[in-house]
Short mmCIF file of the C-alpha atoms (twelve columns), coordinates in Angstrom:
data_MODEL
# 
_entry.id   MODEL 
# 
loop_
_atom_site.group_PDB 
_atom_site.id 
_atom_site.type_symbol 
_atom_site.label_atom_id 
_atom_site.label_alt_id 
_atom_site.label_comp_id 
_atom_site.label_asym_id 
_atom_site.label_seq_id 
_atom_site.Cartn_x 
_atom_site.Cartn_y 
_atom_site.Cartn_z 
_atom_site.pdbx_PDB_model_num 
ATOM 1   C CA . MET A 1   -0.032  0.246   0.101   1 
ATOM 2   C CA . PRO A 2   1.460   3.340   -1.287  1 
ATOM 3   C CA . SER A 3   2.964   5.355   2.235   1 
ATOM 4   C CA . SER A 4   1.453   8.915   2.390   1 
ATOM 5   C CA . VAL A 5   5.217   9.768   1.759   1 
ATOM 6   C CA . HIS A 6   5.235   8.174   -1.731  1 
ATOM 7   C CA . GLU A 7   1.577   9.720   -2.595  1 
ATOM 8   C CA . ALA A 8   2.968   13.328  -1.602  1 
ATOM 9   C CA . LEU A 9   6.359   13.148  -3.485  1 
ATOM 10  C CA . ASN A 10  4.090   11.544  -7.058  1 
ATOM 11  C CA . ALA A 11  1.527   14.429  -6.240  1 
ATOM 12  C CA . LEU A 12  4.278   16.835  -6.657  1 
ATOM 13  C CA . PHE A 13  6.190   15.175  -9.617  1 
ATOM 14  C CA . ARG A 14  3.074   14.659  -11.268 1 
ATOM 15  C CA . ASN A 15  1.776   18.833  -11.400 1 
ATOM 16  C CA . ARG A 16  4.876   19.131  -12.571 1 
ATOM 17  C CA . PRO A 17  5.846   16.469  -15.148 1 
ATOM 18  C CA . THR A 18  8.757   18.030  -15.844 1 
ATOM 19  C CA . LEU A 19  10.348  18.592  -12.700 1 
ATOM 20  C CA . ALA A 20  12.200  15.493  -12.600 1 
ATOM 21  C CA . VAL A 21  14.082  15.955  -15.950 1 
ATOM 22  C CA . ASP A 22  14.348  19.822  -15.498 1 
ATOM 23  C CA . LEU A 23  16.338  18.701  -12.146 1 
ATOM 24  C CA . LEU A 24  18.434  16.268  -14.319 1 
ATOM 25  C CA . CYS A 25  19.611  18.667  -16.817 1 
ATOM 26  C CA . ASP A 26  19.784  21.940  -14.105 1 
ATOM 27  C CA . VAL A 27  21.989  19.722  -11.853 1 
ATOM 28  C CA . PHE A 28  24.096  16.975  -14.038 1 
ATOM 29  C CA . ASP A 29  23.137  18.401  -17.557 1 
ATOM 30  C CA . ILE A 30  21.692  15.343  -18.977 1 
ATOM 31  C CA . ASP A 31  19.274  16.210  -21.538 1 
ATOM 32  C CA . LEU A 32  16.029  14.607  -21.718 1 
ATOM 33  C CA . PRO A 33  12.753  14.870  -23.646 1 
ATOM 34  C CA . SER A 34  9.807   16.010  -22.081 1 
ATOM 35  C CA . GLY A 35  8.463   13.138  -22.756 1 
ATOM 36  C CA . THR A 36  10.432  11.285  -20.603 1 
ATOM 37  C CA . LEU A 37  8.696   8.330   -18.401 1 
ATOM 38  C CA . VAL A 38  8.612   9.518   -14.815 1 
ATOM 39  C CA . GLU A 39  7.882   7.403   -11.976 1 
ATOM 40  C CA . VAL A 40  7.809   7.564   -8.354  1 
ATOM 41  C CA . ALA A 41  8.138   3.773   -7.377  1 
ATOM 42  C CA . PRO A 42  6.135   3.100   -3.775  1 
ATOM 43  C CA . ALA A 43  8.278   1.209   -0.996  1 
ATOM 44  C CA . GLY A 44  8.056   -2.852  -2.068  1 
ATOM 45  C CA . THR A 45  6.890   -2.737  -5.251  1 
ATOM 46  C CA . ALA A 46  8.585   -3.616  -8.279  1 
ATOM 47  C CA . VAL A 47  7.072   -1.219  -11.094 1 
ATOM 48  C CA . ALA A 48  4.757   1.936   -10.074 1 
ATOM 49  C CA . VAL A 49  1.779   3.280   -12.184 1 
ATOM 50  C CA . PRO A 50  3.364   5.717   -15.010 1 
ATOM 51  C CA . MET A 51  3.099   9.385   -14.689 1 
ATOM 52  C CA . THR A 52  3.488   9.896   -18.310 1 
ATOM 53  C CA . TRP A 53  3.472   7.297   -21.185 1 
ATOM 54  C CA . CYS A 54  3.807   8.678   -24.832 1 
ATOM 55  C CA . GLU A 55  6.753   5.807   -25.846 1 
ATOM 56  C CA . PRO A 56  9.954   7.069   -23.973 1 
ATOM 57  C CA . ALA A 57  12.954  6.972   -25.287 1 
ATOM 58  C CA . HIS A 58  14.432  7.102   -21.278 1 
ATOM 59  C CA . GLY A 59  12.944  6.722   -17.844 1 
ATOM 60  C CA . VAL A 60  13.298  8.634   -14.546 1 
ATOM 61  C CA . ILE A 61  12.706  6.721   -11.393 1 
ATOM 62  C CA . VAL A 62  12.233  9.412   -8.315  1 
ATOM 63  C CA . GLU A 63  13.121  8.596   -4.835  1 
ATOM 64  C CA . LEU A 64  13.317  10.538  -1.367  1 
ATOM 65  C CA . GLN A 65  15.942  9.389   0.836   1 
ATOM 66  C CA . HIS A 66  16.519  10.961  4.799   1 
ATOM 67  C CA . THR A 67  17.999  7.693   6.312   1 
ATOM 68  C CA . VAL A 68  20.860  5.089   4.955   1 
ATOM 69  C CA . SER A 69  19.500  2.290   4.498   1 
ATOM 70  C CA . GLU A 70  21.235  -0.113  1.912   1 
ATOM 71  C CA . GLU A 71  18.066  -2.101  1.547   1 
ATOM 72  C CA . ASP A 72  16.748  0.796   0.352   1 
ATOM 73  C CA . ARG A 73  19.325  1.096   -2.173  1 
ATOM 74  C CA . GLN A 74  18.664  -2.025  -3.277  1 
ATOM 75  C CA . GLY A 75  15.161  -1.585  -3.206  1 
ATOM 76  C CA . TRP A 76  16.671  1.552   -6.349  1 
ATOM 77  C CA . ALA A 77  18.283  -1.151  -8.055  1 
ATOM 78  C CA . ARG A 78  15.617  -3.804  -8.178  1 
ATOM 79  C CA . ARG A 79  12.643  -1.220  -9.610  1 
ATOM 80  C CA . SER A 80  15.188  0.104   -12.169 1 
ATOM 81  C CA . ALA A 81  15.909  -2.967  -13.381 1 
ATOM 82  C CA . ALA A 82  12.541  -3.870  -13.824 1 
ATOM 83  C CA . LEU A 83  11.564  -0.301  -15.235 1 
ATOM 84  C CA . TRP A 84  14.240  -1.429  -18.300 1 
ATOM 85  C CA . LEU A 85  12.738  -4.837  -18.470 1 
ATOM 86  C CA . LEU A 86  9.563   -2.981  -18.949 1 
ATOM 87  C CA . LEU A 87  10.731  -0.449  -21.307 1 
ATOM 88  C CA . ARG A 88  13.940  -2.199  -22.848 1 
ATOM 89  C CA . ARG A 89  15.356  2.107   -22.525 1 
ATOM 90  C CA . PRO A 90  17.828  3.659   -20.372 1 
ATOM 91  C CA . VAL A 91  16.519  4.145   -16.762 1 
ATOM 92  C CA . LEU A 92  17.771  6.663   -14.830 1 
ATOM 93  C CA . VAL A 93  17.293  6.650   -10.563 1 
ATOM 94  C CA . LEU A 94  17.100  10.052  -8.650  1 
ATOM 95  C CA . VAL A 95  17.577  10.338  -5.151  1 
ATOM 96  C CA . LEU A 96  16.413  13.696  -3.807  1 
ATOM 97  C CA . ALA A 97  18.316  13.573  -0.481  1 
ATOM 98  C CA . PRO A 98  18.030  16.486  1.909   1 
ATOM 99  C CA . ASP A 99  20.646  15.527  4.157   1 
ATOM 100 C CA . ALA A 100 24.662  16.178  3.269   1 
ATOM 101 C CA . LEU A 101 25.365  12.947  4.855   1 
ATOM 102 C CA . VAL A 102 22.695  11.008  3.889   1 
ATOM 103 C CA . CYS A 103 23.320  12.618  0.277   1 
ATOM 104 C CA . ASP A 104 27.248  11.470  0.167   1 
ATOM 105 C CA . TRP A 105 26.206  7.945   1.053   1 
ATOM 106 C CA . ALA A 106 23.581  7.550   -1.704  1 
ATOM 107 C CA . ALA A 107 25.611  8.538   -4.535  1 
ATOM 108 C CA . GLN A 108 27.717  5.616   -3.795  1 
ATOM 109 C CA . PRO A 109 27.062  3.082   -6.733  1 
ATOM 110 C CA . VAL A 110 24.985  0.379   -5.691  1 
ATOM 111 C CA . VAL A 111 26.415  -3.135  -6.324  1 
ATOM 112 C CA . THR A 112 24.240  -5.746  -6.829  1 
ATOM 113 C CA . SER A 113 24.150  -9.545  -6.685  1 
ATOM 114 C CA . LEU A 114 23.109  -9.558  -10.480 1 
ATOM 115 C CA . PRO A 115 26.583  -10.093 -12.152 1 
ATOM 116 C CA . GLY A 116 28.066  -6.872  -13.927 1 
ATOM 117 C CA . TYR A 117 24.896  -4.995  -12.802 1 
ATOM 118 C CA . VAL A 118 25.678  -1.642  -10.926 1 
ATOM 119 C CA . LEU A 119 23.765  1.326   -9.857  1 
ATOM 120 C CA . HIS A 120 24.834  4.816   -10.297 1 
ATOM 121 C CA . PRO A 121 21.912  6.903   -9.033  1 
ATOM 122 C CA . LEU A 122 21.712  10.757  -9.609  1 
ATOM 123 C CA . VAL A 123 21.130  12.216  -6.068  1 
ATOM 124 C CA . VAL A 124 20.665  16.047  -5.746  1 
ATOM 125 C CA . GLY A 125 21.742  17.032  -1.969  1 
ATOM 126 C CA . PRO A 126 21.298  20.318  -0.367  1 
ATOM 127 C CA . ASP A 127 24.916  21.411  -2.132  1 
ATOM 128 C CA . GLN A 128 21.829  21.316  -5.360  1 
ATOM 129 C CA . VAL A 129 19.221  22.930  -4.183  1 
ATOM 130 C CA . THR A 130 19.248  26.706  -3.934  1 
ATOM 131 C CA . PRO A 131 17.484  27.579  -0.993  1 
ATOM 132 C CA . ILE A 132 14.315  29.931  -1.943  1 
ATOM 133 C CA . SER A 133 14.465  33.368  -0.321  1 
ATOM 134 C CA . ASP A 134 12.271  35.432  -2.114  1 
ATOM 135 C CA . PRO A 135 7.907   34.302  -1.355  1 
ATOM 136 C CA . ALA A 136 6.801   35.564  -5.049  1 
ATOM 137 C CA . LEU A 137 9.479   33.355  -6.433  1 
ATOM 138 C CA . ALA A 138 8.775   30.540  -4.395  1 
ATOM 139 C CA . ALA A 139 4.931   30.933  -5.293  1 
ATOM 140 C CA . GLU A 140 5.754   30.798  -9.356  1 
ATOM 141 C CA . CYS A 141 6.910   27.548  -8.834  1 
ATOM 142 C CA . LEU A 142 5.782   25.910  -5.511  1 
ATOM 143 C CA . GLU A 143 7.359   22.112  -6.751  1 
ATOM 144 C CA . LEU A 144 10.622  23.844  -6.369  1 
ATOM 145 C CA . ALA A 145 9.615   25.780  -3.154  1 
ATOM 146 C CA . VAL A 146 8.934   22.563  -1.418  1 
ATOM 147 C CA . LEU A 147 12.190  21.067  -2.208  1 
ATOM 148 C CA . SER A 148 14.065  24.418  -0.781  1 
ATOM 149 C CA . VAL A 149 11.867  23.384  2.375   1 
ATOM 150 C CA . LEU A 150 13.295  19.827  1.912   1 
ATOM 151 C CA . SER A 151 16.876  20.629  2.095   1 
ATOM 152 C CA . HIS A 152 16.595  24.019  3.392   1 
ATOM 153 C CA . GLY A 153 13.756  24.356  6.422   1 
ATOM 154 C CA . GLY A 154 15.472  24.064  9.247   1 
ATOM 155 C CA . ASP A 155 16.630  27.728  8.465   1 
ATOM 156 C CA . ALA A 156 13.233  29.583  9.973   1 
ATOM 157 C CA . ALA A 157 13.816  32.109  7.380   1 
ATOM 158 C CA . VAL A 158 13.477  29.424  4.151   1 
ATOM 159 C CA . ALA A 159 10.371  27.839  5.932   1 
ATOM 160 C CA . GLY A 160 9.044   31.076  6.443   1 
ATOM 161 C CA . THR A 161 9.597   32.318  2.686   1 
ATOM 162 C CA . PHE A 162 7.713   29.121  1.526   1 
ATOM 163 C CA . LEU A 163 4.862   29.635  4.024   1 
ATOM 164 C CA . GLU A 164 4.503   33.262  2.816   1 
ATOM 165 C CA . ALA A 165 4.800   31.536  -1.103  1 
ATOM 166 C CA . LEU A 166 1.593   29.662  0.251   1 
ATOM 167 C CA . ALA A 167 -0.553  33.106  1.556   1 
ATOM 168 C CA . LYS A 168 0.099   33.907  -2.054  1 
ATOM 169 C CA . THR A 169 -1.385  31.644  -3.878  1 
ATOM 170 C CA . GLU A 170 -5.570  30.342  -3.602  1 
ATOM 171 C CA . GLU A 171 -6.127  28.622  -0.206  1 
ATOM 172 C CA . SER A 172 -6.564  24.854  -1.358  1 
ATOM 173 C CA . HIS A 173 -3.730  25.231  -3.576  1 
ATOM 174 C CA . GLY A 174 -1.461  26.284  -1.057  1 
ATOM 175 C CA . ALA A 175 -3.076  23.846  1.374   1 
ATOM 176 C CA . ARG A 176 -1.761  21.263  -1.178  1 
ATOM 177 C CA . TYR A 177 1.509   22.087  -0.867  1 
ATOM 178 C CA . TYR A 178 1.890   22.557  2.658   1 
ATOM 179 C CA . GLU A 179 0.675   18.920  3.344   1 
ATOM 180 C CA . TYR A 180 3.217   18.320  0.675   1 
ATOM 181 C CA . ALA A 181 6.035   19.677  1.964   1 
ATOM 182 C CA . TYR A 182 5.261   18.467  5.327   1 
ATOM 183 C CA . ARG A 183 4.655   14.720  4.679   1 
ATOM 184 C CA . LEU A 184 7.952   15.401  2.461   1 
ATOM 185 C CA . ALA A 185 10.135  16.640  5.449   1 
ATOM 186 C CA . SER A 186 12.470  15.633  8.042   1 
ATOM 187 C CA . THR A 187 11.346  15.769  11.417  1 
ATOM 188 C CA . ASP A 188 13.086  18.773  12.558  1 
ATOM 189 C CA . VAL A 189 11.947  20.421  9.280   1 
ATOM 190 C CA . ARG A 190 8.568   19.649  10.248  1 
ATOM 191 C CA . ARG A 191 9.209   21.338  13.581  1 
ATOM 192 C CA . VAL A 192 10.325  24.171  11.795  1 
ATOM 193 C CA . LEU A 193 7.182   24.637  10.238  1 
ATOM 194 C CA . GLU A 194 4.800   24.474  12.592  1 
ATOM 195 C CA . GLU A 195 6.700   26.307  15.029  1 
ATOM 196 C CA . THR A 196 6.569   29.306  12.213  1 
ATOM 197 C CA . MET A 197 3.175   28.217  11.379  1 
ATOM 198 C CA . SER A 198 1.974   28.774  15.386  1 
ATOM 199 C CA . SER A 199 4.504   31.727  16.039  1 
ATOM 200 C CA . THR A 200 2.295   35.262  16.690  1 
ATOM 201 C CA . THR A 201 4.947   37.056  15.302  1 
ATOM 202 C CA . TRP A 202 4.465   35.145  11.685  1 
ATOM 203 C CA . PRO A 203 3.387   37.914  9.305   1 
ATOM 204 C CA . VAL A 204 0.723   35.941  7.434   1 
ATOM 205 C CA . TYR A 205 -2.977  34.895  9.479   1 
ATOM 206 C CA . SER A 206 -4.795  33.621  6.498   1 
ATOM 207 C CA . PRO A 207 -7.903  30.594  7.506   1 
ATOM 208 C CA . PHE A 208 -5.783  28.137  5.500   1 
ATOM 209 C CA . ALA A 209 -2.884  28.777  7.780   1 
ATOM 210 C CA . ARG A 210 -4.046  27.903  11.307  1 
ATOM 211 C CA . GLU A 211 -6.522  25.159  9.967   1 
ATOM 212 C CA . HIS A 212 -3.934  23.465  8.225   1 
ATOM 213 C CA . PHE A 213 -1.551  23.653  10.792  1 
ATOM 214 C CA . ALA A 214 -3.255  22.145  13.032  1 
ATOM 215 C CA . ARG A 215 -4.199  19.885  10.343  1 
ATOM 216 C CA . GLY A 216 -0.572  18.682  9.385   1 
ATOM 217 C CA . ARG A 217 -0.009  18.150  12.869  1 
ATOM 218 C CA . ALA A 218 -2.576  15.921  13.652  1 
ATOM 219 C CA . ALA A 219 -1.926  13.671  10.250  1 
ATOM 220 C CA . GLY A 220 2.205   13.850  11.399  1 
ATOM 221 C CA . LEU A 221 0.832   12.195  14.688  1 
ATOM 222 C CA . SER A 222 -1.643  9.809   12.851  1 
ATOM 223 C CA . GLU A 223 1.174   8.463   10.877  1 
ATOM 224 C CA . GLY A 224 4.139   8.011   13.435  1 
ATOM 225 C CA . LYS A 225 1.432   6.246   15.832  1 
ATOM 226 C CA . VAL A 226 0.699   4.116   12.713  1 
ATOM 227 C CA . ARG A 227 4.352   3.625   12.672  1 
ATOM 228 C CA . ALA A 228 4.556   2.519   16.511  1 
ATOM 229 C CA . VAL A 229 1.372   -0.107  15.773  1 
ATOM 230 C CA . LEU A 230 3.220   -2.331  12.698  1 
ATOM 231 C CA . ALA A 231 6.642   -1.824  14.821  1 
ATOM 232 C CA . VAL A 232 5.140   -3.383  17.864  1 
ATOM 233 C CA . LEU A 233 3.242   -6.162  16.039  1 
ATOM 234 C CA . ARG A 234 6.411   -6.786  13.644  1 
ATOM 235 C CA . ALA A 235 8.925   -7.041  16.176  1 
ATOM 236 C CA . ARG A 236 6.430   -9.577  18.277  1 
ATOM 237 C CA . GLY A 237 6.771   -11.816 15.016  1 
ATOM 238 C CA . VAL A 238 2.576   -11.223 14.426  1 
ATOM 239 C CA . ASN A 239 1.730   -11.739 10.779  1 
ATOM 240 C CA . VAL A 240 -0.039  -8.161  9.583   1 
ATOM 241 C CA . THR A 241 -2.917  -9.361  7.168   1 
ATOM 242 C CA . ASP A 242 -3.500  -7.114  4.079   1 
ATOM 243 C CA . ASP A 243 -6.657  -6.384  5.594   1 
ATOM 244 C CA . ALA A 244 -4.850  -5.254  9.247   1 
ATOM 245 C CA . LEU A 245 -2.785  -3.700  7.438   1 
ATOM 246 C CA . THR A 246 -5.166  -1.106  5.213   1 
ATOM 247 C CA . ALA A 247 -7.220  -0.953  8.613   1 
ATOM 248 C CA . ILE A 248 -4.240  0.352   10.232  1 
ATOM 249 C CA . THR A 249 -2.030  3.040   7.645   1 
ATOM 250 C CA . GLY A 250 -6.094  4.295   7.134   1 
ATOM 251 C CA . CYS A 251 -7.229  5.128   10.755  1 
ATOM 252 C CA . GLY A 252 -6.690  8.946   11.803  1 
ATOM 253 C CA . ASP A 253 -8.406  8.586   15.166  1 
ATOM 254 C CA . GLN A 254 -5.143  9.394   17.839  1 
ATOM 255 C CA . GLU A 255 -7.111  7.187   20.550  1 
ATOM 256 C CA . GLN A 256 -7.888  4.144   18.297  1 
ATOM 257 C CA . LEU A 257 -4.494  4.360   17.172  1 
ATOM 258 C CA . ASP A 258 -3.390  4.609   20.844  1 
ATOM 259 C CA . GLU A 259 -5.176  1.376   21.643  1 
ATOM 260 C CA . TRP A 260 -4.257  -0.765  19.002  1 
ATOM 261 C CA . ALA A 261 -0.490  0.127   20.371  1 
ATOM 262 C CA . HIS A 262 -1.365  -1.001  23.919  1 
ATOM 263 C CA . ARG A 263 -2.873  -4.302  22.489  1 
ATOM 264 C CA . ALA A 264 -0.351  -4.734  20.100  1 
ATOM 265 C CA . ALA A 265 2.163   -5.326  22.909  1 
ATOM 266 C CA . THR A 266 0.391   -8.259  24.400  1 
ATOM 267 C CA . ALA A 267 -1.315  -9.589  21.272  1 
ATOM 268 C CA . LEU A 268 -0.766  -12.681 19.687  1 
ATOM 269 C CA . THR A 269 -2.394  -12.506 16.800  1 
ATOM 270 C CA . VAL A 270 -3.608  -9.192  14.342  1 
ATOM 271 C CA . GLU A 271 -7.065  -10.334 14.789  1 
ATOM 272 C CA . GLU A 272 -6.476  -9.144  18.592  1 
ATOM 273 C CA . LEU A 273 -6.307  -5.807  17.925  1 
ATOM 274 C CA . PHE A 274 -9.766  -5.311  16.452  1 
ATOM 275 C CA . VAL A 275 -12.037 -7.116  19.289  1 
# 
């Protein structure tokens, strides 16, 4: 089941189909046609649903990486190979790594168990993403503004610029992009966004700001509690069925998630969570 992070990343690149191609051109001087197939692959799947399709000459897979995980890197290689088998065309893996240390690690070649197959990820880190300090400029391209927040949002000025840019857009549009940034950001950047949004000195007082701050914080709490329930169950060797996984990940009730977390500590089967 796609995670909320995958859904947000997918939406970001779907809203601006040329974003991946533009990044490859600007950062790596790789010139690809605008009809290149771009995929944001959810964890645990071999090939995602194509975002665009017009018999592409190339394929690009976009990944977001906040932590060091060799298992994730092997996943990039598997998805790249699967897309190559589907397209029979060159495939690039574009990794967004907002943390500098993770960026250096992610850029290393991925050696696989398939003889001769070594993946060379193309990694965009904080040094490759320009922090946007002009709200008007950020409002013109909110996708790049989101990337700026992911890489530099620990700076309150960058976070403030992003929020001011959202206030210059139509409310529902701004709300979506705030949610994308919040879901994709690291814990530290989320905290800065929350603190900026709730600050009495923040110069923008739109109804969207207060409402979506509360909504974003609730979504973050739910996501953390969902992970806690699943982590406890898996650590205790409890098999989580597809139906149970859907019920747990789809729950936004904080009290219900707390109750499931308590039951997970003693449950022998996943069904005991729901009695």
